[in-house]
PDB file with SEQRES, HELIX, SHEET and CRYST1 records, atoms N, CA, C and O in Angstrom:
SEQRES   1 A   83  UNK UNK UNK UNK UNK UNK UNK UNK UNK UNK UNK UNK UNK          
SEQRES   2 A   83  UNK UNK UNK UNK UNK UNK UNK UNK UNK UNK UNK UNK UNK          
SEQRES   3 A   83  UNK UNK UNK UNK UNK UNK UNK UNK UNK UNK UNK UNK UNK          
SEQRES   4 A   83  UNK UNK UNK UNK UNK UNK UNK UNK UNK UNK UNK UNK UNK          
SEQRES   5 A   83  UNK UNK UNK UNK UNK UNK UNK UNK UNK UNK UNK UNK UNK          
SEQRES   6 A   83  UNK UNK UNK UNK UNK UNK UNK UNK UNK UNK UNK UNK UNK          
SEQRES   7 A   83  UNK UNK UNK UNK UNK                                          
HELIX    1 AA1 UNK A   50  UNK A   67  1                                  18    
SHEET    1 AA1 5 UNK A  39  UNK A  46  0                                        
SHEET    2 AA1 5 UNK A  27  UNK A  34 -1                                        
SHEET    3 AA1 5 UNK A  15  UNK A  24 -1                                        
SHEET    4 AA1 5 UNK A   2  UNK A  12 -1                                        
SHEET    5 AA1 5 UNK A  78  UNK A  79 -1                                        
CRYST1    1.000    1.000    1.000  90.00  90.00  90.00 P 1           1          
ATOM      1  N   UNK A   1     103.438 127.762  55.372  1.00  0.00           N  
ATOM      2  CA  UNK A   1     102.430 128.763  55.601  1.00  0.00           C  
ATOM      3  C   UNK A   1     102.965 129.861  56.512  1.00  0.00           C  
ATOM      4  O   UNK A   1     103.616 129.578  57.518  1.00  0.00           O  
ATOM      5  N   UNK A   2     102.702 131.058  56.172  1.00  0.00           N  
ATOM      6  CA  UNK A   2     103.265 132.246  56.827  1.00  0.00           C  
ATOM      7  C   UNK A   2     102.282 132.603  57.997  1.00  0.00           C  
ATOM      8  O   UNK A   2     101.089 132.788  57.757  1.00  0.00           O  
ATOM      9  N   UNK A   3     102.770 132.694  59.202  1.00  0.00           N  
ATOM     10  CA  UNK A   3     102.007 133.133  60.301  1.00  0.00           C  
ATOM     11  C   UNK A   3     102.006 134.695  60.527  1.00  0.00           C  
ATOM     12  O   UNK A   3     100.986 135.333  60.790  1.00  0.00           O  
ATOM     13  N   UNK A   4     103.155 135.187  60.407  1.00  0.00           N  
ATOM     14  CA  UNK A   4     103.472 136.687  60.434  1.00  0.00           C  
ATOM     15  C   UNK A   4     104.856 136.884  59.941  1.00  0.00           C  
ATOM     16  O   UNK A   4     105.675 135.967  59.873  1.00  0.00           O  
ATOM     17  N   UNK A   5     105.098 138.161  59.585  1.00  0.00           N  
ATOM     18  CA  UNK A   5     106.450 138.498  59.151  1.00  0.00           C  
ATOM     19  C   UNK A   5     106.537 139.828  58.525  1.00  0.00           C  
ATOM     20  O   UNK A   5     105.548 140.549  58.394  1.00  0.00           O  
ATOM     21  N   UNK A   6     107.691 140.145  58.149  1.00  0.00           N  
ATOM     22  CA  UNK A   6     107.974 141.464  57.534  1.00  0.00           C  
ATOM     23  C   UNK A   6     108.990 141.321  56.378  1.00  0.00           C  
ATOM     24  O   UNK A   6     109.821 140.415  56.426  1.00  0.00           O  
ATOM     25  N   UNK A   7     108.952 142.167  55.363  1.00  0.00           N  
ATOM     26  CA  UNK A   7     109.849 142.169  54.279  1.00  0.00           C  
ATOM     27  C   UNK A   7     110.261 143.600  53.928  1.00  0.00           C  
ATOM     28  O   UNK A   7     109.499 144.538  54.161  1.00  0.00           O  
ATOM     29  N   UNK A   8     111.464 143.771  53.369  1.00  0.00           N  
ATOM     30  CA  UNK A   8     111.960 145.037  52.860  1.00  0.00           C  
ATOM     31  C   UNK A   8     112.587 144.812  51.519  1.00  0.00           C  
ATOM     32  O   UNK A   8     113.074 143.728  51.197  1.00  0.00           O  
ATOM     33  N   UNK A   9     112.561 145.887  50.732  1.00  0.00           N  
ATOM     34  CA  UNK A   9     113.231 145.765  49.414  1.00  0.00           C  
ATOM     35  C   UNK A   9     114.296 146.873  49.235  1.00  0.00           C  
ATOM     36  O   UNK A   9     114.101 148.022  49.634  1.00  0.00           O  
ATOM     37  N   UNK A  10     115.369 146.498  48.651  1.00  0.00           N  
ATOM     38  CA  UNK A  10     116.402 147.427  48.323  1.00  0.00           C  
ATOM     39  C   UNK A  10     116.588 147.473  46.839  1.00  0.00           C  
ATOM     40  O   UNK A  10     116.802 146.429  46.224  1.00  0.00           O  
ATOM     41  N   UNK A  11     116.514 148.676  46.210  1.00  0.00           N  
ATOM     42  CA  UNK A  11     116.830 148.889  44.885  1.00  0.00           C  
ATOM     43  C   UNK A  11     117.713 149.993  44.747  1.00  0.00           C  
ATOM     44  O   UNK A  11     117.280 151.137  44.886  1.00  0.00           O  
ATOM     45  N   UNK A  12     119.058 149.739  44.456  1.00  0.00           N  
ATOM     46  CA  UNK A  12     120.076 150.803  44.414  1.00  0.00           C  
ATOM     47  C   UNK A  12     121.207 150.316  43.519  1.00  0.00           C  
ATOM     48  O   UNK A  12     121.611 149.153  43.530  1.00  0.00           O  
ATOM     49  N   UNK A  13     121.694 151.290  42.738  1.00  0.00           N  
ATOM     50  CA  UNK A  13     122.843 150.995  41.856  1.00  0.00           C  
ATOM     51  C   UNK A  13     122.742 149.722  41.108  1.00  0.00           C  
ATOM     52  O   UNK A  13     123.757 149.041  40.963  1.00  0.00           O  
ATOM     53  N   UNK A  14     121.557 149.325  40.600  1.00  0.00           N  
ATOM     54  CA  UNK A  14     121.422 148.171  39.686  1.00  0.00           C  
ATOM     55  C   UNK A  14     121.253 146.881  40.529  1.00  0.00           C  
ATOM     56  O   UNK A  14     121.138 145.774  40.001  1.00  0.00           O  
ATOM     57  N   UNK A  15     121.244 147.072  41.793  1.00  0.00           N  
ATOM     58  CA  UNK A  15     120.895 145.838  42.645  1.00  0.00           C  
ATOM     59  C   UNK A  15     119.520 145.863  43.205  1.00  0.00           C  
ATOM     60  O   UNK A  15     118.974 146.925  43.502  1.00  0.00           O  
ATOM     61  N   UNK A  16     118.951 144.698  43.354  1.00  0.00           N  
ATOM     62  CA  UNK A  16     117.554 144.521  43.849  1.00  0.00           C  
ATOM     63  C   UNK A  16     117.546 143.402  44.821  1.00  0.00           C  
ATOM     64  O   UNK A  16     117.698 142.259  44.390  1.00  0.00           O  
ATOM     65  N   UNK A  17     117.376 143.622  46.147  1.00  0.00           N  
ATOM     66  CA  UNK A  17     117.404 142.604  47.154  1.00  0.00           C  
ATOM     67  C   UNK A  17     116.062 142.637  47.816  1.00  0.00           C  
ATOM     68  O   UNK A  17     115.417 143.684  47.865  1.00  0.00           O  
ATOM     69  N   UNK A  18     115.638 141.535  48.318  1.00  0.00           N  
ATOM     70  CA  UNK A  18     114.446 141.426  49.171  1.00  0.00           C  
ATOM     71  C   UNK A  18     114.841 140.692  50.460  1.00  0.00           C  
ATOM     72  O   UNK A  18     115.360 139.576  50.454  1.00  0.00           O  
ATOM     73  N   UNK A  19     114.558 141.395  51.562  1.00  0.00           N  
ATOM     74  CA  UNK A  19     114.884 140.909  52.911  1.00  0.00           C  
ATOM     75  C   UNK A  19     113.639 140.397  53.571  1.00  0.00           C  
ATOM     76  O   UNK A  19     112.584 141.020  53.445  1.00  0.00           O  
ATOM     77  N   UNK A  20     113.714 139.290  54.269  1.00  0.00           N  
ATOM     78  CA  UNK A  20     112.567 138.643  54.905  1.00  0.00           C  
ATOM     79  C   UNK A  20     112.856 138.350  56.369  1.00  0.00           C  
ATOM     80  O   UNK A  20     113.954 137.886  56.679  1.00  0.00           O  
ATOM     81  N   UNK A  21     111.923 138.599  57.286  1.00  0.00           N  
ATOM     82  CA  UNK A  21     111.907 138.038  58.632  1.00  0.00           C  
ATOM     83  C   UNK A  21     110.572 137.541  58.825  1.00  0.00           C  
ATOM     84  O   UNK A  21     109.632 138.333  58.897  1.00  0.00           O  
ATOM     85  N   UNK A  22     110.394 136.201  58.921  1.00  0.00           N  
ATOM     86  CA  UNK A  22     109.076 135.576  58.937  1.00  0.00           C  
ATOM     87  C   UNK A  22     108.931 134.495  59.938  1.00  0.00           C  
ATOM     88  O   UNK A  22     109.887 133.792  60.265  1.00  0.00           O  
ATOM     89  N   UNK A  23     107.713 134.356  60.438  1.00  0.00           N  
ATOM     90  CA  UNK A  23     107.423 133.173  61.312  1.00  0.00           C  
ATOM     91  C   UNK A  23     106.504 132.366  60.435  1.00  0.00           C  
ATOM     92  O   UNK A  23     105.438 132.810  60.011  1.00  0.00           O  
ATOM     93  N   UNK A  24     106.999 131.067  60.163  1.00  0.00           N  
ATOM     94  CA  UNK A  24     106.294 130.155  59.288  1.00  0.00           C  
ATOM     95  C   UNK A  24     106.243 128.802  59.950  1.00  0.00           C  
ATOM     96  O   UNK A  24     106.481 128.685  61.152  1.00  0.00           O  
ATOM     97  N   UNK A  25     105.934 127.772  59.173  1.00  0.00           N  
ATOM     98  CA  UNK A  25     105.796 126.408  59.715  1.00  0.00           C  
ATOM     99  C   UNK A  25     107.149 125.881  60.275  1.00  0.00           C  
ATOM    100  O   UNK A  25     107.151 124.989  61.124  1.00  0.00           O  
ATOM    101  N   UNK A  26     108.280 126.421  59.811  1.00  0.00           N  
ATOM    102  CA  UNK A  26     109.533 126.034  60.270  1.00  0.00           C  
ATOM    103  C   UNK A  26     110.083 126.847  61.450  1.00  0.00           C  
ATOM    104  O   UNK A  26     111.183 126.586  61.938  1.00  0.00           O  
ATOM    105  N   UNK A  27     109.346 127.779  61.871  1.00  0.00           N  
ATOM    106  CA  UNK A  27     109.780 128.716  62.997  1.00  0.00           C  
ATOM    107  C   UNK A  27     110.067 130.078  62.501  1.00  0.00           C  
ATOM    108  O   UNK A  27     109.590 130.434  61.423  1.00  0.00           O  
ATOM    109  N   UNK A  28     110.813 130.872  63.208  1.00  0.00           N  
ATOM    110  CA  UNK A  28     111.105 132.260  62.758  1.00  0.00           C  
ATOM    111  C   UNK A  28     112.377 132.120  61.963  1.00  0.00           C  
ATOM    112  O   UNK A  28     113.309 131.426  62.368  1.00  0.00           O  
ATOM    113  N   UNK A  29     112.408 132.803  60.796  1.00  0.00           N  
ATOM    114  CA  UNK A  29     113.620 132.683  59.898  1.00  0.00           C  
ATOM    115  C   UNK A  29     113.795 134.041  59.243  1.00  0.00           C  
ATOM    116  O   UNK A  29     112.882 134.848  59.068  1.00  0.00           O  
ATOM    117  N   UNK A  30     115.047 134.204  58.906  1.00  0.00           N  
ATOM    118  CA  UNK A  30     115.572 135.400  58.165  1.00  0.00           C  
ATOM    119  C   UNK A  30     116.202 135.012  56.894  1.00  0.00           C  
ATOM    120  O   UNK A  30     116.866 133.977  56.832  1.00  0.00           O  
ATOM    121  N   UNK A  31     116.035 135.780  55.878  1.00  0.00           N  
ATOM    122  CA  UNK A  31     116.660 135.464  54.504  1.00  0.00           C  
ATOM    123  C   UNK A  31     116.754 136.700  53.695  1.00  0.00           C  
ATOM    124  O   UNK A  31     116.065 137.686  53.956  1.00  0.00           O  
ATOM    125  N   UNK A  32     117.646 136.656  52.659  1.00  0.00           N  
ATOM    126  CA  UNK A  32     117.819 137.696  51.747  1.00  0.00           C  
ATOM    127  C   UNK A  32     117.885 137.103  50.378  1.00  0.00           C  
ATOM    128  O   UNK A  32     118.646 136.160  50.167  1.00  0.00           O  
ATOM    129  N   UNK A  33     117.116 137.611  49.416  1.00  0.00           N  
ATOM    130  CA  UNK A  33     117.041 137.164  48.053  1.00  0.00           C  
ATOM    131  C   UNK A  33     117.486 138.239  47.118  1.00  0.00           C  
ATOM    132  O   UNK A  33     117.077 139.396  47.217  1.00  0.00           O  
ATOM    133  N   UNK A  34     118.391 137.810  46.146  1.00  0.00           N  
ATOM    134  CA  UNK A  34     118.876 138.728  45.089  1.00  0.00           C  
ATOM    135  C   UNK A  34     117.818 138.568  43.895  1.00  0.00           C  
ATOM    136  O   UNK A  34     117.816 137.537  43.221  1.00  0.00           O  
ATOM    137  N   UNK A  35     117.007 139.510  43.676  1.00  0.00           N  
ATOM    138  CA  UNK A  35     115.992 139.491  42.701  1.00  0.00           C  
ATOM    139  C   UNK A  35     116.552 139.453  41.293  1.00  0.00           C  
ATOM    140  O   UNK A  35     116.102 138.680  40.448  1.00  0.00           O  
ATOM    141  N   UNK A  36     117.533 140.295  41.057  1.00  0.00           N  
ATOM    142  CA  UNK A  36     118.159 140.499  39.742  1.00  0.00           C  
ATOM    143  C   UNK A  36     118.750 139.156  39.229  1.00  0.00           C  
ATOM    144  O   UNK A  36     118.540 138.741  38.089  1.00  0.00           O  
ATOM    145  N   UNK A  37     119.495 138.515  40.142  1.00  0.00           N  
ATOM    146  CA  UNK A  37     120.193 137.276  39.800  1.00  0.00           C  
ATOM    147  C   UNK A  37     119.484 136.027  40.119  1.00  0.00           C  
ATOM    148  O   UNK A  37     119.994 134.938  39.855  1.00  0.00           O  
ATOM    149  N   UNK A  38     118.305 136.139  40.687  1.00  0.00           N  
ATOM    150  CA  UNK A  38     117.406 135.076  41.118  1.00  0.00           C  
ATOM    151  C   UNK A  38     118.161 133.946  41.926  1.00  0.00           C  
ATOM    152  O   UNK A  38     118.182 132.772  41.557  1.00  0.00           O  
ATOM    153  N   UNK A  39     118.767 134.415  43.049  1.00  0.00           N  
ATOM    154  CA  UNK A  39     119.370 133.500  43.964  1.00  0.00           C  
ATOM    155  C   UNK A  39     119.433 134.070  45.395  1.00  0.00           C  
ATOM    156  O   UNK A  39     119.325 135.279  45.604  1.00  0.00           O  
ATOM    157  N   UNK A  40     119.600 133.216  46.316  1.00  0.00           N  
ATOM    158  CA  UNK A  40     119.671 133.590  47.782  1.00  0.00           C  
ATOM    159  C   UNK A  40     121.049 134.194  48.091  1.00  0.00           C  
ATOM    160  O   UNK A  40     122.109 133.654  47.776  1.00  0.00           O  
ATOM    161  N   UNK A  41     120.938 135.309  48.705  1.00  0.00           N  
ATOM    162  CA  UNK A  41     122.294 135.893  49.294  1.00  0.00           C  
ATOM    163  C   UNK A  41     122.505 135.178  50.684  1.00  0.00           C  
ATOM    164  O   UNK A  41     123.612 134.763  51.028  1.00  0.00           O  
ATOM    165  N   UNK A  42     121.414 135.067  51.431  1.00  0.00           N  
ATOM    166  CA  UNK A  42     121.354 134.411  52.721  1.00  0.00           C  
ATOM    167  C   UNK A  42     120.148 133.474  52.785  1.00  0.00           C  
ATOM    168  O   UNK A  42     119.033 133.973  52.934  1.00  0.00           O  
ATOM    169  N   UNK A  43     120.290 132.177  52.684  1.00  0.00           N  
ATOM    170  CA  UNK A  43     119.104 131.293  52.704  1.00  0.00           C  
ATOM    171  C   UNK A  43     118.496 131.329  54.084  1.00  0.00           C  
ATOM    172  O   UNK A  43     119.115 131.767  55.053  1.00  0.00           O  
ATOM    173  N   UNK A  44     117.287 130.865  54.145  1.00  0.00           N  
ATOM    174  CA  UNK A  44     116.528 130.902  55.346  1.00  0.00           C  
ATOM    175  C   UNK A  44     117.342 130.429  56.575  1.00  0.00           C  
ATOM    176  O   UNK A  44     117.911 129.339  56.526  1.00  0.00           O  
ATOM    177  N   UNK A  45     117.410 131.151  57.586  1.00  0.00           N  
ATOM    178  CA  UNK A  45     118.198 130.868  58.804  1.00  0.00           C  
ATOM    179  C   UNK A  45     117.323 131.054  59.995  1.00  0.00           C  
ATOM    180  O   UNK A  45     116.643 132.074  60.104  1.00  0.00           O  
ATOM    181  N   UNK A  46     117.310 130.038  60.962  1.00  0.00           N  
ATOM    182  CA  UNK A  46     116.543 130.280  62.095  1.00  0.00           C  
ATOM    183  C   UNK A  46     117.047 131.430  63.041  1.00  0.00           C  
ATOM    184  O   UNK A  46     118.247 131.619  63.238  1.00  0.00           O  
ATOM    185  N   UNK A  47     116.128 132.129  63.569  1.00  0.00           N  
ATOM    186  CA  UNK A  47     116.392 133.218  64.465  1.00  0.00           C  
ATOM    187  C   UNK A  47     115.473 133.202  65.703  1.00  0.00           C  
ATOM    188  O   UNK A  47     114.494 132.456  65.693  1.00  0.00           O  
ATOM    189  N   UNK A  48     115.723 133.953  66.726  1.00  0.00           N  
ATOM    190  CA  UNK A  48     114.913 133.915  67.955  1.00  0.00           C  
ATOM    191  C   UNK A  48     113.561 134.532  67.787  1.00  0.00           C  
ATOM    192  O   UNK A  48     112.577 134.006  68.305  1.00  0.00           O  
ATOM    193  N   UNK A  49     113.475 135.661  67.061  1.00  0.00           N  
ATOM    194  CA  UNK A  49     112.227 136.387  66.896  1.00  0.00           C  
ATOM    195  C   UNK A  49     112.293 137.263  65.684  1.00  0.00           C  
ATOM    196  O   UNK A  49     113.334 137.380  65.038  1.00  0.00           O  
ATOM    197  N   UNK A  50     111.178 137.878  65.377  1.00  0.00           N  
ATOM    198  CA  UNK A  50     111.012 138.680  64.133  1.00  0.00           C  
ATOM    199  C   UNK A  50     112.055 139.818  64.200  1.00  0.00           C  
ATOM    200  O   UNK A  50     112.722 140.069  63.197  1.00  0.00           O  
ATOM    201  N   UNK A  51     112.213 140.481  65.284  1.00  0.00           N  
ATOM    202  CA  UNK A  51     113.233 141.627  65.336  1.00  0.00           C  
ATOM    203  C   UNK A  51     114.583 141.137  65.078  1.00  0.00           C  
ATOM    204  O   UNK A  51     115.334 141.774  64.340  1.00  0.00           O  
ATOM    205  N   UNK A  52     114.953 140.014  65.652  1.00  0.00           N  
ATOM    206  CA  UNK A  52     116.323 139.437  65.436  1.00  0.00           C  
ATOM    207  C   UNK A  52     116.458 139.076  63.957  1.00  0.00           C  
ATOM    208  O   UNK A  52     117.541 139.200  63.385  1.00  0.00           O  
ATOM    209  N   UNK A  53     115.349 138.623  63.328  1.00  0.00           N  
ATOM    210  CA  UNK A  53     115.342 138.321  61.914  1.00  0.00           C  
ATOM    211  C   UNK A  53     115.577 139.480  61.076  1.00  0.00           C  
ATOM    212  O   UNK A  53     116.343 139.378  60.117  1.00  0.00           O  
ATOM    213  N   UNK A  54     114.970 140.615  61.356  1.00  0.00           N  
ATOM    214  CA  UNK A  54     115.178 141.830  60.643  1.00  0.00           C  
ATOM    215  C   UNK A  54     116.648 142.342  60.727  1.00  0.00           C  
ATOM    216  O   UNK A  54     117.212 142.804  59.735  1.00  0.00           O  
ATOM    217  N   UNK A  55     117.243 142.244  61.940  1.00  0.00           N  
ATOM    218  CA  UNK A  55     118.600 142.550  62.142  1.00  0.00           C  
ATOM    219  C   UNK A  55     119.554 141.695  61.374  1.00  0.00           C  
ATOM    220  O   UNK A  55     120.501 142.195  60.767  1.00  0.00           O  
ATOM    221  N   UNK A  56     119.312 140.399  61.393  1.00  0.00           N  
ATOM    222  CA  UNK A  56     120.158 139.443  60.714  1.00  0.00           C  
ATOM    223  C   UNK A  56     120.092 139.613  59.138  1.00  0.00           C  
ATOM    224  O   UNK A  56     121.090 139.594  58.418  1.00  0.00           O  
ATOM    225  N   UNK A  57     118.836 139.774  58.709  1.00  0.00           N  
ATOM    226  CA  UNK A  57     118.736 140.064  57.220  1.00  0.00           C  
ATOM    227  C   UNK A  57     119.361 141.346  56.786  1.00  0.00           C  
ATOM    228  O   UNK A  57     119.936 141.430  55.701  1.00  0.00           O  
ATOM    229  N   UNK A  58     119.257 142.358  57.625  1.00  0.00           N  
ATOM    230  CA  UNK A  58     119.878 143.615  57.357  1.00  0.00           C  
ATOM    231  C   UNK A  58     121.413 143.511  57.329  1.00  0.00           C  
ATOM    232  O   UNK A  58     122.059 144.093  56.457  1.00  0.00           O  
ATOM    233  N   UNK A  59     121.997 142.762  58.295  1.00  0.00           N  
ATOM    234  CA  UNK A  59     123.428 142.550  58.330  1.00  0.00           C  
ATOM    235  C   UNK A  59     123.935 141.841  57.060  1.00  0.00           C  
ATOM    236  O   UNK A  59     124.989 142.197  56.531  1.00  0.00           O  
ATOM    237  N   UNK A  60     123.167 140.814  56.560  1.00  0.00           N  
ATOM    238  CA  UNK A  60     123.548 140.067  55.407  1.00  0.00           C  
ATOM    239  C   UNK A  60     123.537 141.004  54.189  1.00  0.00           C  
ATOM    240  O   UNK A  60     124.484 141.045  53.404  1.00  0.00           O  
ATOM    241  N   UNK A  61     122.389 141.784  54.055  1.00  0.00           N  
ATOM    242  CA  UNK A  61     122.306 142.665  52.873  1.00  0.00           C  
ATOM    243  C   UNK A  61     123.406 143.662  52.859  1.00  0.00           C  
ATOM    244  O   UNK A  61     123.996 143.914  51.809  1.00  0.00           O  
ATOM    245  N   UNK A  62     123.731 144.289  54.079  1.00  0.00           N  
ATOM    246  CA  UNK A  62     124.702 145.302  54.124  1.00  0.00           C  
ATOM    247  C   UNK A  62     126.054 144.753  53.748  1.00  0.00           C  
ATOM    248  O   UNK A  62     126.813 145.405  53.030  1.00  0.00           O  
ATOM    249  N   UNK A  63     126.378 143.523  54.238  1.00  0.00           N  
ATOM    250  CA  UNK A  63     127.657 142.827  53.869  1.00  0.00           C  
ATOM    251  C   UNK A  63     127.709 142.621  52.433  1.00  0.00           C  
ATOM    252  O   UNK A  63     128.754 142.859  51.828  1.00  0.00           O  
ATOM    253  N   UNK A  64     126.666 142.196  51.832  1.00  0.00           N  
ATOM    254  CA  UNK A  64     126.659 141.893  50.356  1.00  0.00           C  
ATOM    255  C   UNK A  64     126.815 143.281  49.562  1.00  0.00           C  
ATOM    256  O   UNK A  64     127.580 143.331  48.599  1.00  0.00           O  
ATOM    257  N   UNK A  65     126.159 144.291  49.931  1.00  0.00           N  
ATOM    258  CA  UNK A  65     126.288 145.513  49.216  1.00  0.00           C  
ATOM    259  C   UNK A  65     127.641 146.177  49.432  1.00  0.00           C  
ATOM    260  O   UNK A  65     128.161 146.829  48.527  1.00  0.00           O  
ATOM    261  N   UNK A  66     128.230 146.015  50.650  1.00  0.00           N  
ATOM    262  CA  UNK A  66     129.645 146.526  50.878  1.00  0.00           C  
ATOM    263  C   UNK A  66     130.576 145.886  49.935  1.00  0.00           C  
ATOM    264  O   UNK A  66     131.454 146.563  49.401  1.00  0.00           O  
ATOM    265  N   UNK A  67     130.439 144.561  49.679  1.00  0.00           N  
ATOM    266  CA  UNK A  67     131.369 143.820  48.797  1.00  0.00           C  
ATOM    267  C   UNK A  67     131.242 144.473  47.411  1.00  0.00           C  
ATOM    268  O   UNK A  67     132.231 144.438  46.679  1.00  0.00           O  
ATOM    269  N   UNK A  68     130.131 145.058  46.990  1.00  0.00           N  
ATOM    270  CA  UNK A  68     130.032 145.652  45.738  1.00  0.00           C  
ATOM    271  C   UNK A  68     130.268 147.180  45.712  1.00  0.00           C  
ATOM    272  O   UNK A  68     130.030 147.877  44.726  1.00  0.00           O  
ATOM    273  N   UNK A  69     130.744 147.625  46.856  1.00  0.00           N  
ATOM    274  CA  UNK A  69     131.028 149.052  47.025  1.00  0.00           C  
ATOM    275  C   UNK A  69     129.752 149.939  47.053  1.00  0.00           C  
ATOM    276  O   UNK A  69     129.787 151.103  46.654  1.00  0.00           O  
ATOM    277  N   UNK A  70     128.630 149.357  47.535  1.00  0.00           N  
ATOM    278  CA  UNK A  70     127.380 150.092  47.641  1.00  0.00           C  
ATOM    279  C   UNK A  70     126.989 150.249  49.088  1.00  0.00           C  
ATOM    280  O   UNK A  70     127.116 149.313  49.878  1.00  0.00           O  
ATOM    281  N   UNK A  71     126.502 151.455  49.448  1.00  0.00           N  
ATOM    282  CA  UNK A  71     126.044 151.704  50.807  1.00  0.00           C  
ATOM    283  C   UNK A  71     124.621 151.239  51.034  1.00  0.00           C  
ATOM    284  O   UNK A  71     123.779 151.396  50.150  1.00  0.00           O  
ATOM    285  N   UNK A  72     124.344 150.700  52.134  1.00  0.00           N  
ATOM    286  CA  UNK A  72     122.985 150.218  52.463  1.00  0.00           C  
ATOM    287  C   UNK A  72     122.082 151.368  52.559  1.00  0.00           C  
ATOM    288  O   UNK A  72     122.361 152.230  53.393  1.00  0.00           O  
ATOM    289  N   UNK A  73     120.991 151.514  51.792  1.00  0.00           N  
ATOM    290  CA  UNK A  73     120.073 152.653  51.954  1.00  0.00           C  
ATOM    291  C   UNK A  73     119.178 152.363  53.178  1.00  0.00           C  
ATOM    292  O   UNK A  73     119.174 151.248  53.700  1.00  0.00           O  
ATOM    293  N   UNK A  74     118.432 153.368  53.621  1.00  0.00           N  
ATOM    294  CA  UNK A  74     117.458 153.178  54.729  1.00  0.00           C  
ATOM    295  C   UNK A  74     116.382 152.140  54.311  1.00  0.00           C  
ATOM    296  O   UNK A  74     115.910 152.144  53.174  1.00  0.00           O  
ATOM    297  N   UNK A  75     116.015 151.263  55.253  1.00  0.00           N  
ATOM    298  CA  UNK A  75     115.037 150.247  54.939  1.00  0.00           C  
ATOM    299  C   UNK A  75     113.686 150.576  55.461  1.00  0.00           C  
ATOM    300  O   UNK A  75     113.516 151.140  56.541  1.00  0.00           O  
ATOM    301  N   UNK A  76     112.667 150.183  54.612  1.00  0.00           N  
ATOM    302  CA  UNK A  76     111.255 150.383  55.039  1.00  0.00           C  
ATOM    303  C   UNK A  76     110.665 148.994  55.107  1.00  0.00           C  
ATOM    304  O   UNK A  76     110.344 148.400  54.077  1.00  0.00           O  
ATOM    305  N   UNK A  77     110.519 148.463  56.325  1.00  0.00           N  
ATOM    306  CA  UNK A  77     110.008 147.175  56.562  1.00  0.00           C  
ATOM    307  C   UNK A  77     108.428 147.176  56.434  1.00  0.00           C  
ATOM    308  O   UNK A  77     107.750 148.042  56.988  1.00  0.00           O  
ATOM    309  N   UNK A  78     107.896 146.183  55.693  1.00  0.00           N  
ATOM    310  CA  UNK A  78     106.442 146.143  55.477  1.00  0.00           C  
ATOM    311  C   UNK A  78     105.979 144.870  56.001  1.00  0.00           C  
ATOM    312  O   UNK A  78     106.725 143.894  55.920  1.00  0.00           O  
ATOM    313  N   UNK A  79     104.692 144.762  56.592  1.00  0.00           N  
ATOM    314  CA  UNK A  79     104.190 143.574  57.148  1.00  0.00           C  
ATOM    315  C   UNK A  79     103.860 142.626  55.913  1.00  0.00           C  
ATOM    316  O   UNK A  79     103.312 143.056  54.898  1.00  0.00           O  
ATOM    317  N   UNK A  80     104.216 141.379  56.077  1.00  0.00           N  
ATOM    318  CA  UNK A  80     103.880 140.387  55.108  1.00  0.00           C  
ATOM    319  C   UNK A  80     102.422 139.934  55.308  1.00  0.00           C  
ATOM    320  O   UNK A  80     101.917 139.892  56.430  1.00  0.00           O  
ATOM    321  N   UNK A  81     101.783 139.607  54.219  1.00  0.00           N  
ATOM    322  CA  UNK A  81     100.448 139.048  54.388  1.00  0.00           C  
ATOM    323  C   UNK A  81     100.398 137.544  54.554  1.00  0.00           C  
ATOM    324  O   UNK A  81     101.057 136.800  53.828  1.00  0.00           O  
ATOM    325  N   UNK A  82      99.633 137.124  55.486  1.00  0.00           N  
ATOM    326  CA  UNK A  82      99.558 135.602  55.753  1.00  0.00           C  
ATOM    327  C   UNK A  82      98.876 134.967  54.621  1.00  0.00           C  
ATOM    328  O   UNK A  82      97.935 135.551  54.085  1.00  0.00           O  
ATOM    329  N   UNK A  83      99.279 133.802  54.207  1.00  0.00           N  
ATOM    330  CA  UNK A  83      98.675 133.036  53.150  1.00  0.00           C  
ATOM    331  C   UNK A  83      97.553 132.133  53.622  1.00  0.00           C  
ATOM    332  O   UNK A  83      96.952 131.423  52.816  1.00  0.00           O  
TER     333      UNK A  83                                                      
END                                                                             
């Protein structure tokens, strides 16, 4: 169950990633999901707080895109809705 969190989406050069920083039943976690290939780029990882989660997810997404020769576009973080 999601208590609070944020997500951002990247759609660039044929890539589609979703970044998450969420506080849920397991604590505060960051993750990155590759929508196009339906797989995790960075599985849920514990972090200290929501802001640290945003930074960690951004780092993972940036590294993934750099390996593909793609620059990280500006991110627009949106508040997740609690379930």
